[in-house]
ChimeraX commands (.cxc) that place a marker at each C-alpha (Angstrom):
marker #1 position 25.27,-4.37,4.78 radius 0.5
marker #1 position 22.87,-2.20,6.27 radius 0.5
marker #1 position 24.13,0.97,7.59 radius 0.5
marker #1 position 22.85,2.06,11.15 radius 0.5
marker #1 position 22.93,5.68,10.11 radius 0.5
marker #1 position 21.13,5.32,7.03 radius 0.5
marker #1 position 18.50,2.93,8.71 radius 0.5
marker #1 position 17.96,5.70,11.27 radius 0.5
marker #1 position 17.46,8.32,8.51 radius 0.5
marker #1 position 14.78,6.09,6.57 radius 0.5
marker #1 position 13.12,5.81,10.05 radius 0.5
marker #1 position 13.03,9.42,10.45 radius 0.5
marker #1 position 11.74,9.78,6.87 radius 0.5
marker #1 position 8.87,7.32,7.63 radius 0.5
marker #1 position 8.17,8.86,10.97 radius 0.5
marker #1 position 7.83,12.26,9.22 radius 0.5
marker #1 position 5.51,10.83,6.34 radius 0.5
marker #1 position 3.52,9.51,9.22 radius 0.5
marker #1 position 3.25,12.83,11.11 radius 0.5
marker #1 position 2.15,14.42,7.80 radius 0.5
marker #1 position -0.67,12.04,7.15 radius 0.5
marker #1 position -1.90,12.31,10.58 radius 0.5
marker #1 position -1.59,16.16,10.66 radius 0.5
marker #1 position -3.60,16.10,7.31 radius 0.5
marker #1 position -6.15,13.65,8.57 radius 0.5
marker #1 position -6.92,15.70,11.66 radius 0.5
marker #1 position -6.89,19.17,10.37 radius 0.5
marker #1 position -6.43,19.00,6.46 radius 0.5
marker #1 position -3.03,20.60,6.85 radius 0.5
marker #1 position 0.28,19.57,6.01 radius 0.5
marker #1 position 2.78,21.91,7.69 radius 0.5
marker #1 position 5.54,23.19,5.69 radius 0.5
marker #1 position 8.04,22.27,8.30 radius 0.5
marker #1 position 7.33,18.49,7.56 radius 0.5
marker #1 position 8.01,18.64,3.86 radius 0.5
marker #1 position 11.01,20.69,4.50 radius 0.5
marker #1 position 12.48,18.24,6.93 radius 0.5
marker #1 position 11.77,15.18,4.52 radius 0.5
marker #1 position 13.57,17.14,1.70 radius 0.5
marker #1 position 16.57,18.09,4.23 radius 0.5
marker #1 position 16.98,14.66,5.21 radius 0.5
marker #1 position 17.61,13.43,1.65 radius 0.5
marker #1 position 21.25,14.73,1.47 radius 0.5
marker #1 position 22.05,12.80,4.72 radius 0.5
marker #1 position 20.58,9.69,2.90 radius 0.5
marker #1 position 22.53,10.10,0.13 radius 0.5
marker #1 position 25.75,10.33,2.03 radius 0.5
marker #1 position 24.98,7.54,4.50 radius 0.5
marker #1 position 23.46,4.89,2.27 radius 0.5
marker #1 position 25.51,1.84,1.73 radius 0.5
marker #1 position 24.51,1.67,-1.80 radius 0.5
marker #1 position 24.96,4.29,-4.49 radius 0.5
marker #1 position 22.12,6.78,-4.64 radius 0.5
marker #1 position 21.34,8.62,-7.85 radius 0.5
marker #1 position 20.81,12.04,-6.23 radius 0.5
marker #1 position 20.18,13.77,-9.41 radius 0.5
marker #1 position 17.41,11.58,-10.38 radius 0.5
marker #1 position 15.94,12.50,-7.20 radius 0.5
marker #1 position 16.11,16.16,-7.63 radius 0.5
marker #1 position 14.53,15.63,-11.20 radius 0.5
marker #1 position 11.75,13.60,-9.90 radius 0.5
marker #1 position 10.94,16.12,-7.23 radius 0.5
marker #1 position 10.95,19.09,-9.71 radius 0.5
marker #1 position 8.79,17.29,-12.08 radius 0.5
marker #1 position 6.02,16.24,-9.29 radius 0.5
marker #1 position 6.38,19.87,-8.07 radius 0.5
marker #1 position 5.90,21.19,-11.62 radius 0.5
marker #1 position 3.00,19.15,-12.35 radius 0.5
marker #1 position 1.71,19.70,-8.81 radius 0.5
marker #1 position 1.79,23.37,-9.15 radius 0.5
marker #1 position -0.30,23.32,-12.41 radius 0.5
marker #1 position -2.88,20.92,-10.57 radius 0.5
marker #1 position -2.98,23.31,-7.67 radius 0.5
marker #1 position -3.65,26.31,-10.06 radius 0.5
marker #1 position -6.66,24.47,-11.37 radius 0.5
marker #1 position -7.77,23.81,-7.87 radius 0.5
marker #1 position -7.38,19.98,-8.40 radius 0.5
marker #1 position -5.37,19.57,-5.24 radius 0.5
marker #1 position -4.14,21.46,-2.28 radius 0.5
marker #1 position -0.72,23.02,-1.79 radius 0.5
marker #1 position 0.51,21.01,1.25 radius 0.5
marker #1 position -0.37,17.84,-0.93 radius 0.5
marker #1 position 1.86,19.15,-3.71 radius 0.5
marker #1 position 4.97,19.78,-1.41 radius 0.5
marker #1 position 4.53,16.58,0.39 radius 0.5
marker #1 position 4.28,14.78,-2.91 radius 0.5
marker #1 position 7.33,16.50,-4.33 radius 0.5
marker #1 position 9.33,15.82,-1.15 radius 0.5
marker #1 position 8.39,12.27,-1.35 radius 0.5
marker #1 position 9.11,12.33,-4.96 radius 0.5
marker #1 position 12.82,13.53,-4.40 radius 0.5
marker #1 position 13.31,10.23,-2.39 radius 0.5
marker #1 position 11.67,8.04,-4.85 radius 0.5
marker #1 position 13.78,9.24,-7.74 radius 0.5
marker #1 position 12.76,8.70,-11.55 radius 0.5
marker #1 position 13.20,4.73,-11.11 radius 0.5
marker #1 position 10.52,4.38,-8.19 radius 0.5
marker #1 position 8.35,7.38,-8.91 radius 0.5
marker #1 position 5.85,5.62,-11.25 radius 0.5
marker #1 position 5.27,2.98,-8.59 radius 0.5
marker #1 position 4.99,5.54,-6.09 radius 0.5
marker #1 position 2.44,7.53,-8.04 radius 0.5
marker #1 position 0.40,4.34,-8.86 radius 0.5
marker #1 position 0.33,3.61,-5.28 radius 0.5
marker #1 position -0.74,7.06,-4.28 radius 0.5
marker #1 position -3.42,6.95,-6.89 radius 0.5
marker #1 position -4.86,3.55,-5.62 radius 0.5
marker #1 position -4.85,4.28,-1.86 radius 0.5
marker #1 position -6.26,7.75,-2.54 radius 0.5
marker #1 position -8.83,6.58,-4.93 radius 0.5
marker #1 position -10.16,3.78,-2.49 radius 0.5
marker #1 position -10.02,6.25,0.35 radius 0.5
marker #1 position -12.03,8.90,-1.94 radius 0.5
marker #1 position -14.52,5.89,-2.66 radius 0.5
marker #1 position -15.00,5.28,0.79 radius 0.5
marker #1 position -15.29,9.13,1.76 radius 0.5
marker #1 position -18.08,9.21,-1.10 radius 0.5
marker #1 position -20.03,6.27,0.08 radius 0.5
marker #1 position -19.87,7.64,3.98 radius 0.5
marker #1 position -20.99,11.02,2.77 radius 0.5
marker #1 position -23.81,9.43,0.84 radius 0.5
marker #1 position -22.66,11.00,-2.52 radius 0.5
marker #1 position -24.51,8.54,-4.60 radius 0.5
marker #1 position -27.73,9.55,-2.90 radius 0.5
marker #1 position -26.96,13.13,-3.15 radius 0.5
marker #1 position -26.35,12.96,-6.80 radius 0.5
marker #1 position -29.43,10.84,-7.50 radius 0.5
marker #1 position -31.71,13.46,-5.54 radius 0.5
marker #1 position -29.98,16.30,-7.45 radius 0.5
marker #1 position -30.72,14.49,-10.97 radius 0.5
marker #1 position -34.13,13.52,-10.03 radius 0.5
marker #1 position -35.33,16.60,-8.26 radius 0.5
marker #1 position -33.05,19.12,-9.85 radius 0.5
marker #1 position -31.87,20.14,-6.38 radius 0.5
marker #1 position -29.20,22.97,-5.98 radius 0.5
marker #1 position -25.69,21.80,-4.93 radius 0.5
marker #1 position -24.99,23.13,-1.46 radius 0.5
marker #1 position -21.66,24.12,-0.29 radius 0.5
marker #1 position -20.31,22.13,2.35 radius 0.5
marker #1 position -17.68,24.47,3.49 radius 0.5
marker #1 position -14.75,22.19,2.82 radius 0.5
marker #1 position -16.13,19.28,4.75 radius 0.5
marker #1 position -16.20,16.85,1.88 radius 0.5
marker #1 position -12.44,17.35,1.33 radius 0.5
marker #1 position -10.34,14.16,1.26 radius 0.5
marker #1 position -7.21,14.30,3.49 radius 0.5
marker #1 position -4.77,12.95,0.53 radius 0.5
marker #1 position -1.73,13.20,2.61 radius 0.5
marker #1 position -2.55,9.90,3.79 radius 0.5
marker #1 position -2.43,8.31,0.24 radius 0.5
marker #1 position 1.01,10.48,-0.50 radius 0.5
marker #1 position 2.32,9.35,2.93 radius 0.5
marker #1 position 1.69,5.47,1.90 radius 0.5
marker #1 position 3.42,6.07,-1.29 radius 0.5
marker #1 position 6.41,7.60,0.56 radius 0.5
marker #1 position 6.39,4.81,2.92 radius 0.5
marker #1 position 6.74,2.37,-0.09 radius 0.5
marker #1 position 9.80,4.16,-1.13 radius 0.5
marker #1 position 11.36,4.14,2.46 radius 0.5
marker #1 position 10.53,0.35,2.79 radius 0.5
marker #1 position 12.18,-0.33,-0.67 radius 0.5
marker #1 position 15.20,1.62,0.06 radius 0.5
marker #1 position 15.54,-0.15,3.31 radius 0.5
marker #1 position 15.24,-3.57,1.97 radius 0.5
marker #1 position 17.72,-2.70,-0.83 radius 0.5
marker #1 position 20.39,-1.69,1.63 radius 0.5
marker #1 position 20.83,-5.40,2.67 radius 0.5
marker link #1:1,2 radius 0.2
marker link #1:2,3 radius 0.2
marker link #1:3,4 radius 0.2
marker link #1:4,5 radius 0.2
marker link #1:5,6 radius 0.2
marker link #1:6,7 radius 0.2
marker link #1:7,8 radius 0.2
marker link #1:8,9 radius 0.2
marker link #1:9,10 radius 0.2
marker link #1:10,11 radius 0.2
marker link #1:11,12 radius 0.2
marker link #1:12,13 radius 0.2
marker link #1:13,14 radius 0.2
marker link #1:14,15 radius 0.2
marker link #1:15,16 radius 0.2
marker link #1:16,17 radius 0.2
marker link #1:17,18 radius 0.2
marker link #1:18,19 radius 0.2
marker link #1:19,20 radius 0.2
marker link #1:20,21 radius 0.2
marker link #1:21,22 radius 0.2
marker link #1:22,23 radius 0.2
marker link #1:23,24 radius 0.2
marker link #1:24,25 radius 0.2
marker link #1:25,26 radius 0.2
marker link #1:26,27 radius 0.2
marker link #1:27,28 radius 0.2
marker link #1:28,29 radius 0.2
marker link #1:29,30 radius 0.2
marker link #1:30,31 radius 0.2
marker link #1:31,32 radius 0.2
marker link #1:32,33 radius 0.2
marker link #1:33,34 radius 0.2
marker link #1:34,35 radius 0.2
marker link #1:35,36 radius 0.2
marker link #1:36,37 radius 0.2
marker link #1:37,38 radius 0.2
marker link #1:38,39 radius 0.2
marker link #1:39,40 radius 0.2
marker link #1:40,41 radius 0.2
marker link #1:41,42 radius 0.2
marker link #1:42,43 radius 0.2
marker link #1:43,44 radius 0.2
marker link #1:44,45 radius 0.2
marker link #1:45,46 radius 0.2
marker link #1:46,47 radius 0.2
marker link #1:47,48 radius 0.2
marker link #1:48,49 radius 0.2
marker link #1:49,50 radius 0.2
marker link #1:50,51 radius 0.2
marker link #1:51,52 radius 0.2
marker link #1:52,53 radius 0.2
marker link #1:53,54 radius 0.2
marker link #1:54,55 radius 0.2
marker link #1:55,56 radius 0.2
marker link #1:56,57 radius 0.2
marker link #1:57,58 radius 0.2
marker link #1:58,59 radius 0.2
marker link #1:59,60 radius 0.2
marker link #1:60,61 radius 0.2
marker link #1:61,62 radius 0.2
marker link #1:62,63 radius 0.2
marker link #1:63,64 radius 0.2
marker link #1:64,65 radius 0.2
marker link #1:65,66 radius 0.2
marker link #1:66,67 radius 0.2
marker link #1:67,68 radius 0.2
marker link #1:68,69 radius 0.2
marker link #1:69,70 radius 0.2
marker link #1:70,71 radius 0.2
marker link #1:71,72 radius 0.2
marker link #1:72,73 radius 0.2
marker link #1:73,74 radius 0.2
marker link #1:74,75 radius 0.2
marker link #1:75,76 radius 0.2
marker link #1:76,77 radius 0.2
marker link #1:77,78 radius 0.2
marker link #1:78,79 radius 0.2
marker link #1:79,80 radius 0.2
marker link #1:80,81 radius 0.2
marker link #1:81,82 radius 0.2
marker link #1:82,83 radius 0.2
marker link #1:83,84 radius 0.2
marker link #1:84,85 radius 0.2
marker link #1:85,86 radius 0.2
marker link #1:86,87 radius 0.2
marker link #1:87,88 radius 0.2
marker link #1:88,89 radius 0.2
marker link #1:89,90 radius 0.2
marker link #1:90,91 radius 0.2
marker link #1:91,92 radius 0.2
marker link #1:92,93 radius 0.2
marker link #1:93,94 radius 0.2
marker link #1:94,95 radius 0.2
marker link #1:95,96 radius 0.2
marker link #1:96,97 radius 0.2
marker link #1:97,98 radius 0.2
marker link #1:98,99 radius 0.2
marker link #1:99,100 radius 0.2
marker link #1:100,101 radius 0.2
marker link #1:101,102 radius 0.2
marker link #1:102,103 radius 0.2
marker link #1:103,104 radius 0.2
marker link #1:104,105 radius 0.2
marker link #1:105,106 radius 0.2
marker link #1:106,107 radius 0.2
marker link #1:107,108 radius 0.2
marker link #1:108,109 radius 0.2
marker link #1:109,110 radius 0.2
marker link #1:110,111 radius 0.2
marker link #1:111,112 radius 0.2
marker link #1:112,113 radius 0.2
marker link #1:113,114 radius 0.2
marker link #1:114,115 radius 0.2
marker link #1:115,116 radius 0.2
marker link #1:116,117 radius 0.2
marker link #1:117,118 radius 0.2
marker link #1:118,119 radius 0.2
marker link #1:119,120 radius 0.2
marker link #1:120,121 radius 0.2
marker link #1:121,122 radius 0.2
marker link #1:122,123 radius 0.2
marker link #1:123,124 radius 0.2
marker link #1:124,125 radius 0.2
marker link #1:125,126 radius 0.2
marker link #1:126,127 radius 0.2
marker link #1:127,128 radius 0.2
marker link #1:128,129 radius 0.2
marker link #1:129,130 radius 0.2
marker link #1:130,131 radius 0.2
marker link #1:131,132 radius 0.2
marker link #1:132,133 radius 0.2
marker link #1:133,134 radius 0.2
marker link #1:134,135 radius 0.2
marker link #1:135,136 radius 0.2
marker link #1:136,137 radius 0.2
marker link #1:137,138 radius 0.2
marker link #1:138,139 radius 0.2
marker link #1:139,140 radius 0.2
marker link #1:140,141 radius 0.2
marker link #1:141,142 radius 0.2
marker link #1:142,143 radius 0.2
marker link #1:143,144 radius 0.2
marker link #1:144,145 radius 0.2
marker link #1:145,146 radius 0.2
marker link #1:146,147 radius 0.2
marker link #1:147,148 radius 0.2
marker link #1:148,149 radius 0.2
marker link #1:149,150 radius 0.2
marker link #1:150,151 radius 0.2
marker link #1:151,152 radius 0.2
marker link #1:152,153 radius 0.2
marker link #1:153,154 radius 0.2
marker link #1:154,155 radius 0.2
marker link #1:155,156 radius 0.2
marker link #1:156,157 radius 0.2
marker link #1:157,158 radius 0.2
marker link #1:158,159 radius 0.2
marker link #1:159,160 radius 0.2
marker link #1:160,161 radius 0.2
marker link #1:161,162 radius 0.2
marker link #1:162,163 radius 0.2
marker link #1:163,164 radius 0.2
marker link #1:164,165 radius 0.2
marker link #1:165,166 radius 0.2
marker link #1:166,167 radius 0.2
view
């Protein structure tokens, strides 16, 4: 049976993910307070859930994602906010749902990146550069894709899955 308190916690989790996605889309920034709030809600979910929650698996998943994300950040492959949001959502996913969440994030992020590449005329830029040997111009960060949107989609999958499993 669905616990009303846990349903409210899952709704708060989904709302925070939506706020992170919107903020990243608008300003390319995911505030630390949103990531912290997502992680801070997790113990309440563990305590209020009507089904057993493997909290140790959640902590391991978050740690693994944060570790891998830190390496990616050091290599300048991702942003710091993306790493923190992915780790926070990973805590909620646990090791069981993490692979599906990562696949969903990759699929949504890849489609969104492809859309942005076409919108920003990357194929034409690359072709011109190859044919005319033009220099690549710096764009001042305008070509960055707000990956928080894709990460939030993966997190929403986790929230919805947990909501459905509580029936």
